[in-house]
C-alpha positions as CSV (number, residue, x, y, z in Angstrom):
1,X,15.4,7.6,6.4
2,X,16.7,6.0,3.2
3,X,14.6,5.2,0.1
4,X,15.4,3.5,-3.2
5,X,14.7,6.1,-5.9
6,X,13.6,4.6,-9.2
7,X,14.6,7.8,-10.9
8,X,18.3,7.6,-9.8
9,X,18.3,3.8,-9.4
10,X,20.0,4.4,-6.0
11,X,19.2,4.2,-2.3
12,X,19.2,7.8,-1.2
13,X,19.0,9.7,2.1
14,X,15.4,11.1,2.2
15,X,15.3,14.9,2.5
16,X,11.8,16.5,2.2
17,X,11.2,19.7,0.3
18,X,9.8,21.4,3.3
19,X,11.4,20.5,6.7
20,X,9.3,18.3,8.8
21,X,6.6,17.7,6.2
22,X,6.2,15.1,3.4
23,X,3.9,15.2,0.4
24,X,3.1,11.8,-1.1
25,X,1.0,10.8,-4.0
26,X,0.2,7.2,-5.0
27,X,-1.6,6.2,-8.2
28,X,-4.9,4.7,-7.3
29,X,-7.1,2.1,-9.0
30,X,-9.2,2.2,-12.1
31,X,-12.5,1.2,-10.5
32,X,-14.2,-1.3,-12.8
33,X,-13.9,-4.4,-10.7
34,X,-12.9,-5.6,-7.2
35,X,-9.3,-5.1,-6.2
36,X,-7.2,-8.2,-6.5
37,X,-4.5,-9.1,-3.9
38,X,-1.8,-7.5,-6.1
39,X,-3.7,-4.2,-5.7
40,X,-3.5,-4.6,-2.0
41,X,0.3,-4.6,-2.0
42,X,0.7,-0.9,-2.7
43,X,-2.1,-0.2,-0.3
44,X,-0.1,-1.8,2.5
45,X,3.3,-0.7,1.3
46,X,2.6,3.0,1.1
47,X,0.5,3.0,4.3
48,X,3.5,1.5,6.0
49,X,5.8,4.1,4.5
50,X,3.5,6.8,5.8
51,X,3.6,5.2,9.3
52,X,7.4,5.0,9.3
53,X,7.7,8.6,8.2
54,X,5.2,9.7,10.9
55,X,7.1,7.6,13.5
56,X,10.2,9.6,12.4
57,X,8.3,12.8,13.3
58,X,7.2,13.9,9.8
59,X,3.8,15.4,9.1
60,X,2.7,13.4,6.0
61,X,0.0,14.4,3.5
62,X,-1.0,11.3,1.6
63,X,-3.2,11.5,-1.5
64,X,-4.3,8.7,-3.9
65,X,-6.7,9.0,-6.7
66,X,-9.6,7.0,-8.2
67,X,-9.7,6.7,-12.0
68,X,-13.5,6.7,-12.5
69,X,-13.6,7.2,-16.2
70,X,-12.0,4.6,-18.5
71,X,-12.9,2.3,-21.4
72,X,-13.1,-0.6,-19.0
73,X,-15.6,1.2,-16.8
74,X,-17.7,2.2,-19.8
75,X,-17.7,-1.4,-21.1
76,X,-18.6,-2.7,-17.6
77,X,-21.6,-0.2,-17.5
78,X,-22.8,-1.3,-20.9
79,X,-22.4,-5.0,-20.0
80,X,-24.4,-4.5,-16.8
81,X,-27.0,-2.2,-18.3
82,X,-25.9,0.4,-15.8
83,X,-24.0,3.7,-16.0
84,X,-20.4,4.7,-15.4
85,X,-21.1,6.5,-12.1
86,X,-22.9,3.5,-10.6
87,X,-20.1,1.2,-11.6
88,X,-17.4,3.5,-10.3
89,X,-19.1,4.1,-7.0
90,X,-19.7,0.4,-6.4
91,X,-16.0,-0.4,-6.8
92,X,-14.8,2.7,-5.0
93,X,-16.8,1.6,-2.0
94,X,-15.4,-2.0,-2.3
95,X,-11.8,-0.6,-2.5
96,X,-12.3,1.6,0.5
97,X,-13.7,-1.4,2.4
98,X,-10.4,-3.3,1.6
99,X,-8.4,-0.3,2.8
100,X,-10.4,-0.2,6.0
101,X,-10.0,-3.9,6.6
102,X,-6.3,-3.6,6.2
103,X,-6.1,-0.9,8.9
104,X,-4.9,1.9,6.6
105,X,-4.6,5.3,8.1
106,X,-7.3,7.5,6.4
107,X,-5.9,9.3,3.4
108,X,-5.9,13.1,3.3
109,X,-7.6,13.1,-0.1
110,X,-8.9,10.7,-2.7
111,X,-9.6,12.8,-5.8
112,X,-11.6,11.5,-8.7
113,X,-11.0,12.1,-12.4
114,X,-14.6,13.0,-13.1
115,X,-14.5,15.7,-10.5
116,X,-11.3,17.2,-11.9
117,X,-12.4,17.5,-15.6
118,X,-12.2,21.3,-16.0
119,X,-8.6,21.2,-14.7
120,X,-7.6,18.3,-16.9
121,X,-9.0,20.1,-20.0
122,X,-7.2,23.3,-19.1
123,X,-3.9,21.3,-18.7
124,X,-4.3,19.6,-22.1
125,X,-4.9,23.1,-23.6
126,X,-1.6,24.3,-22.2
127,X,0.2,21.4,-23.7
128,X,-1.4,22.2,-27.1
129,X,-0.5,25.9,-26.8
130,X,3.1,25.1,-26.0
131,X,3.4,22.8,-29.1
132,X,3.8,19.7,-27.0
133,X,0.5,18.2,-28.1
134,X,-1.5,18.1,-31.3
135,X,-5.1,17.5,-32.3
136,X,-6.2,15.1,-35.1
137,X,-9.8,14.6,-35.9
138,X,-10.9,15.5,-32.3
139,X,-8.2,13.3,-30.6
140,X,-5.3,15.1,-28.9
141,X,-1.9,13.4,-28.5
142,X,1.2,14.3,-26.5
143,X,4.3,14.5,-28.7
144,X,7.1,12.7,-26.9
145,X,9.6,14.4,-29.2
146,X,8.7,17.7,-27.4
147,X,10.4,16.4,-24.3
148,X,14.2,16.0,-24.9
149,X,14.4,14.0,-21.6
150,X,11.6,11.5,-22.4
151,X,12.6,8.1,-21.0
152,X,14.5,9.6,-18.0
153,X,12.4,7.8,-15.4
154,X,12.3,4.3,-17.1
155,X,15.9,4.8,-18.2
156,X,15.1,4.0,-21.8
157,X,16.0,5.8,-25.0
158,X,13.2,6.9,-27.2
159,X,14.6,5.2,-30.3
160,X,14.8,1.9,-28.3
161,X,11.3,2.0,-26.7
162,X,8.8,-0.4,-27.9
163,X,5.0,0.1,-28.1
164,X,3.9,-1.2,-24.7
165,X,1.2,-1.2,-22.1
166,X,-1.7,1.1,-23.0
167,X,0.1,2.3,-26.1
168,X,-1.7,1.3,-29.3
169,X,-0.5,1.6,-32.9
170,X,-2.3,4.5,-34.5
171,X,-1.8,6.0,-37.9
172,X,-2.9,9.4,-36.7
173,X,0.2,9.7,-34.4
174,X,3.3,11.4,-35.5
175,X,5.3,9.0,-33.4
176,X,4.1,5.5,-32.3
177,X,5.0,6.5,-28.7
178,X,2.8,9.6,-28.6
179,X,0.0,9.0,-26.2
180,X,-3.6,10.2,-26.0
181,X,-4.5,13.2,-23.9
182,X,-8.1,13.5,-25.2
183,X,-10.2,10.9,-27.0
184,X,-13.1,11.8,-29.3
185,X,-15.9,9.4,-28.6
186,X,-19.6,8.9,-29.0
187,X,-19.6,5.9,-26.6
188,X,-20.1,6.2,-22.9
189,X,-19.6,9.2,-20.7
190,X,-18.3,12.4,-22.5
191,X,-17.4,16.0,-21.8
192,X,-17.3,19.1,-23.9
193,X,-13.8,20.3,-24.8
194,X,-12.1,22.7,-27.3
195,X,-11.5,19.6,-29.5
196,X,-15.1,18.3,-29.3
197,X,-16.9,15.9,-27.0
198,X,-14.9,13.1,-25.5
199,X,-13.0,12.0,-22.4
200,X,-9.4,12.3,-21.2
201,X,-6.6,9.8,-21.8
202,X,-5.2,8.0,-18.8
203,X,-1.8,9.7,-18.4
204,X,-2.8,13.3,-17.7
205,X,-5.1,12.8,-14.7
206,X,-2.4,12.2,-12.0
207,X,-0.3,15.2,-13.0
208,X,-3.3,17.4,-12.8
209,X,-4.6,16.0,-9.5
210,X,-1.1,16.4,-8.0
211,X,-1.1,20.0,-8.9
212,X,-4.7,20.4,-7.6
213,X,-3.9,18.8,-4.3
214,X,-0.3,20.1,-3.6
215,X,0.1,23.1,-5.8
216,X,2.3,23.4,-8.9
217,X,5.6,22.7,-7.2
218,X,7.3,19.3,-6.9
219,X,6.2,16.8,-4.4
220,X,8.4,14.6,-2.2
221,X,7.2,11.1,-3.1
222,X,5.3,9.7,-6.0
223,X,4.5,6.0,-5.7
224,X,2.9,3.1,-7.4
225,X,3.5,-0.4,-8.7
226,X,6.5,-1.2,-10.9
227,X,4.1,-1.8,-13.8
228,X,3.3,1.9,-13.8
229,X,6.8,3.1,-14.2
230,X,6.5,3.0,-18.0
231,X,4.5,4.3,-19.7
232,X,2.2,5.9,-17.1
233,X,4.8,7.6,-14.7
234,X,7.1,8.3,-17.6
235,X,4.3,10.2,-19.3
236,X,3.4,12.1,-16.2
237,X,7.0,13.3,-15.9
238,X,7.0,14.5,-19.5
239,X,3.8,16.5,-19.2
240,X,5.1,18.1,-16.0
241,X,8.4,19.0,-17.6
242,X,6.5,20.9,-20.4
243,X,3.7,22.6,-18.4
244,X,5.3,23.1,-15.0
245,X,8.9,23.3,-16.2
246,X,10.1,21.0,-13.5
247,X,10.2,17.3,-12.6
248,X,7.2,16.0,-10.8
249,X,8.6,14.3,-7.7
250,X,11.9,14.1,-5.8
251,X,11.5,10.4,-5.1
252,X,9.9,7.7,-7.2
253,X,9.0,4.7,-5.2
254,X,7.8,1.5,-6.9
255,X,6.6,-1.7,-5.2
256,X,7.3,-5.1,-6.8
257,X,4.7,-7.4,-8.2
258,X,3.0,-10.5,-6.8
259,X,3.5,-13.9,-8.3
260,X,1.6,-17.2,-7.7
261,X,3.9,-20.2,-7.4
262,X,6.3,-18.2,-9.6
263,X,3.7,-17.3,-12.2
264,X,2.3,-13.8,-12.9
265,X,-1.3,-13.3,-11.8
266,X,-3.6,-13.2,-14.8
267,X,-7.1,-14.1,-15.8
268,X,-5.8,-16.5,-18.5
269,X,-4.0,-18.6,-15.8
270,X,-7.0,-18.5,-13.6
271,X,-4.9,-17.4,-10.6
272,X,-6.5,-14.0,-9.9
273,X,-7.3,-13.7,-6.2
274,X,-9.5,-10.9,-5.0
275,X,-8.2,-8.9,-2.0
276,X,-11.5,-9.2,-0.2
277,X,-11.4,-13.0,-0.5
278,X,-7.8,-13.3,0.7
279,X,-8.6,-11.1,3.7
280,X,-11.7,-13.2,4.5
281,X,-9.6,-16.3,4.3
282,X,-6.4,-15.2,6.1
283,X,-7.6,-12.3,8.2
284,X,-6.5,-8.7,7.8
285,X,-3.4,-9.0,10.1
286,X,-2.0,-12.1,8.4
287,X,-2.7,-10.6,5.0
288,X,-0.8,-7.4,5.9
289,X,2.0,-9.3,7.7
290,X,2.5,-11.5,4.6
291,X,2.4,-8.6,2.1
292,X,5.3,-7.0,4.1
293,X,7.2,-10.2,4.6
294,X,9.7,-9.5,1.7
295,X,11.3,-6.2,0.7
296,X,8.6,-4.0,-0.9
297,X,10.4,-3.6,-4.2
298,X,11.0,-7.4,-4.6
299,X,8.6,-9.9,-6.2
300,X,6.4,-11.4,-3.5
301,X,5.6,-15.1,-4.3
302,X,2.1,-16.1,-3.0
303,X,2.5,-19.7,-2.0
304,X,1.1,-21.9,0.7
305,X,4.5,-22.2,2.2
306,X,5.1,-18.5,2.3
307,X,1.6,-18.0,3.9
308,X,2.3,-20.7,6.4
309,X,5.7,-19.2,7.4
310,X,4.1,-15.8,7.9
311,X,1.2,-17.3,9.9
312,X,3.7,-19.1,12.2
313,X,5.6,-15.9,12.9
314,X,2.6,-13.8,13.5
315,X,1.0,-16.4,15.7
316,X,4.2,-16.4,17.9
317,X,4.0,-12.6,18.2
318,X,0.3,-12.6,19.1
319,X,0.7,-15.5,21.5
320,X,3.4,-13.8,23.5
321,X,1.4,-10.6,23.7
322,X,-1.6,-12.6,25.0
323,X,0.5,-14.4,27.6
324,X,1.8,-11.0,28.9
325,X,-1.7,-9.6,29.1
326,X,-3.1,-12.7,30.8
327,X,-0.4,-12.7,33.4
328,X,-0.8,-9.0,34.0
329,X,-4.6,-9.4,34.6
330,X,-4.0,-12.3,36.9
331,X,-1.7,-10.2,39.0
332,X,1.4,-12.2,38.1
333,X,3.2,-9.1,36.7
334,X,2.7,-5.4,36.5
335,X,2.9,-3.5,33.1
336,X,4.5,-0.1,33.1
337,X,4.7,2.5,30.3
338,X,8.4,2.3,29.4
339,X,9.7,0.4,26.4
340,X,12.9,-1.3,25.2
341,X,14.5,1.6,23.5
342,X,17.4,-0.3,22.0
343,X,15.2,-3.0,20.4
344,X,12.7,-0.4,19.1
345,X,15.5,1.7,17.6
346,X,16.9,-1.5,16.0
347,X,13.5,-2.2,14.5
348,X,13.2,1.4,13.2
349,X,16.7,1.4,11.8
350,X,15.6,-1.5,9.6
351,X,12.4,0.2,8.6
352,X,14.2,3.5,7.8
353,X,16.6,1.5,5.6
354,X,14.3,1.5,2.6
355,X,11.6,-0.4,4.5
356,X,13.7,-3.4,5.2
357,X,10.8,-5.4,6.7
358,X,12.7,-8.8,6.7
359,X,15.3,-7.3,9.1
360,X,12.5,-5.6,11.1
361,X,10.7,-8.9,11.4
362,X,13.9,-10.5,12.7
363,X,14.1,-7.9,15.5
364,X,10.5,-8.6,16.4
365,X,11.0,-12.4,16.6
366,X,14.1,-11.8,18.8
367,X,11.9,-9.7,21.1
368,X,9.4,-12.6,21.2
369,X,12.1,-15.0,22.2
370,X,13.2,-12.6,25.0
371,X,9.7,-12.3,26.2
372,X,9.1,-16.0,26.2
373,X,12.3,-16.6,28.2
374,X,11.4,-13.9,30.7
375,X,7.9,-15.3,31.2
376,X,9.4,-18.8,31.9
377,X,11.5,-17.5,34.7
378,X,10.6,-18.6,38.2
379,X,10.4,-15.0,39.2
380,X,9.2,-12.7,36.4
381,X,10.9,-9.4,36.1
382,X,8.0,-7.0,35.4
383,X,10.2,-4.2,34.2
384,X,11.9,-6.3,31.5
385,X,8.7,-7.9,30.3
386,X,6.9,-4.6,30.3
387,X,9.5,-2.9,28.2
388,X,9.8,-5.7,25.7
389,X,6.0,-6.0,25.5
390,X,5.5,-2.2,24.9
391,X,8.3,-2.2,22.3
392,X,6.7,-5.1,20.4
393,X,3.3,-3.3,20.4
394,X,5.0,-0.1,19.0
395,X,6.6,-2.1,16.3
396,X,3.2,-3.6,15.3
397,X,1.7,-0.2,15.2
398,X,4.4,1.0,12.7
399,X,3.5,-2.1,10.6
400,X,-0.2,-1.3,10.8
401,X,-1.0,-4.6,12.5
402,X,-3.8,-4.3,15.0
403,X,-3.9,-6.9,17.7
404,X,-6.7,-6.4,20.2
405,X,-5.7,-6.6,23.8
406,X,-6.8,-9.7,25.8
407,X,-9.5,-8.8,28.3
408,X,-10.2,-11.5,30.9
409,X,-13.6,-11.7,32.6
410,X,-13.8,-12.9,36.3
411,X,-15.0,-16.2,35.0
412,X,-11.9,-16.5,32.8
413,X,-9.7,-15.7,35.7
414,X,-11.3,-18.3,37.9
415,X,-11.0,-20.9,35.1
416,X,-7.3,-20.1,34.7
417,X,-6.8,-20.5,38.4
418,X,-8.5,-23.9,38.4
419,X,-6.2,-25.0,35.6
420,X,-3.2,-23.9,37.5
421,X,-4.4,-25.6,40.7
422,X,-5.1,-28.9,38.7
423,X,-1.6,-28.8,37.3
424,X,-0.1,-28.2,40.8
425,X,-2.2,-31.2,42.1
426,X,-1.0,-33.3,39.2
427,X,-4.6,-33.9,38.2
428,X,-3.7,-34.1,34.6
429,X,-7.1,-35.2,33.3
430,X,-8.8,-32.2,34.8
431,X,-6.0,-29.9,33.8
432,X,-6.3,-31.1,30.2
433,X,-10.0,-30.5,30.2
434,X,-9.6,-27.0,31.6
435,X,-6.8,-26.3,29.1
436,X,-9.1,-27.1,26.2
437,X,-11.7,-24.7,27.6
438,X,-9.0,-22.0,28.0
439,X,-7.9,-22.6,24.4
440,X,-11.5,-22.2,23.2
441,X,-11.6,-18.9,24.9
442,X,-8.3,-17.9,23.2
443,X,-6.7,-17.4,26.6
444,X,-4.0,-20.0,26.0
């Protein structure tokens, strides 16, 4: 298995810390609204990575958090005349519904910030004790100057860094890049701390939850969108270096962003598409197939043409599976348990090459062509068809695409036979009518 490591900027041979096991943590959502389709990309990417690792024989422990305390959640609660817990629970449920629709393997843990507060406060206290953080009027900031290697993940020099996402100019800070660990506040949900009542900053929670879930050692994989590399992941690394005296993860995996006709998704452009709406429109399988249609770390352009291309490919795959299942149930071929080892291995080689899904899709389409050719033969070779069919289903399982098997009723079988008889008799009018009915039943 090879993975592109954002830390080294190289594709590396994957080697887990503990033989046969993989620890993976992926930054989860801040739950103040429904997930948009960009949020669905890491859901699918990292679930697929898990599936590939498991297909390679690894035991994967996959954890992803929910940020359930944040200014946006507090503002949403005030706007709705509700409370933060109600808002968070509403959108956690909605996010889990999207996960379930997208056929995600259940995660091993989904910790929440509000349920990790004691550990977060203790962790911040350690940073203060070690001189890496300082308190000003009830606010606590991490001093980036305390970490000589700050910028190592984003590959930026401290003196060249600009104030960026979630970093605000603040005259209390010693350095504009210093980030909040604890915020004094009298607005919204609060907790007691050694520095007064308040709530944590954004960047500490994941470091703490990783330690809580996996212990204080390094983990194998830390994932998330490219937009999190700086400052969020950079700040996680810095805190771990100070408190834990080691790097946080061996492999940093970042998925690329989504674009809409080449434009970034944003409220101002009016092109925000909610994941639940896209899934409702396209179906879960096509949504997942499309989200994996380009290399995970490249930009994925959401266009009608790209959707149409993905739909065409997936339809071909589903159609040939259906044809095999129909012919099997009509007694025209016998399905065994073997699979095309060479083709499956070729598919897995692509997936193990830093999730090269375009190449993996090419293998699947080739298998579809082979199946179609075999099914058109005057005498169908059940062994060949069976092995290609089983290999194709195994590939879909690795991609997390769930295609229900076609089950024919006795009435379906009789209708199919009548259609075949009408064609043999060259009764085309009857054959066309029967074909329409078979298509309505999704048999053809």
